[in-house]
C-alpha angles and dihedrals in degrees: 000000000000108000093171088081089063094063111109118232093207144059124250135038126339122243130229095269092051092047092050090050090057096043101046097070091043092053091048093047093050098035092126091061133072105249133196115190112213125188142171126233093294088066096044100115123130087217092063090045091052092048093050092047089055088052088056090245125143119227145180116198125180112229134215112248092240090062111116125228137177132205119210114292092005136103127259115268135170120261088242088070091070111100106242136182136164108289096028117148115177132160124197113190124206102008130157117241121211123352094267115121128233101046128115128235122272137177128270124210123191118194135165115179112232121239110285127186091345094308125115126190110236097222142027123244119243105194126194108200147150091212113117102237143028099240093057092047093050094046093051097043091050088064088067091077089069085068090062090053089049091052090053090049089054092047131029095347096054134351101015091230096165091061094055094086088198123168117250096268095047091042092058090049090048092051091052090050091049090050090057092044093048091051091050092048093047093050091046091051092048092052091046092053092045088055088047092235099122091103088070090058103039144350100271097189132049130193114265091007118118102179122071114278100217134028126231087255094055093047092048094047093045090048092051093050090045088056093048090246134123118359119011121264088261086071091070092057083221121115090207092068095106121154095258095174091054089050090050091055090053092051100032096115093049092046094050091047091053092046088052089064092053109050092177088065096052095086090054090047092053091048089053091051091051091049091051091051093049092049090050091050090051092064 
């Protein structure tokens, strides 16, 4: 499958034909699986929704608030006319989207996450979908934000892809290579956390911070660079990614001599050695 032909030679949003060109091979490749296509406001079009529906594919597309819709026996109005507030959860079945003719009716979900731990989402979600209920649509669309994290991992937070300046053919090859490397790093990080050894790679907790500080990918990638394996430390986009195990080998005799003077530290030293061995075995 030649993905290089799917690279756009322009700036700005893609159109329906370009989106179909990208989705067709993916739908064929994953035809044995139940798919739900999710998209942000670039992929909001009713035309794409209608095409996917004819392909028997489920979808959830976020809409711009100036998109018009109409419930049965009512007039068209923009989504912005819906009264919204933090915590709103509304589901409108079988509505028309846009004033273009020839399209079927789909469902509209409106959701604005309520304030949580002092944080408030700036905007509500207007979701065009053929899924049967609001909870399913929200749960599936929320998974899209993992894509943003993945983009960061490919770029400044990981492999520095945007600085490669590769031509289309080399870029596709590089993306495939990064996909394999990301999978390896994620699995390595998952094993490291399962063995409860992530504290030897990074500081996992931070004062006044409730959510986890580092992802499985970050822990795995940092651990690989710390061991002198896989991608170079530059790949972590973190200047602290030194090869600490290599440094330990250089200073092993001095370290063991110092530990010998502090017998109360020997148990910690042995735990560190065991952690190092487990992290190496995880690669």
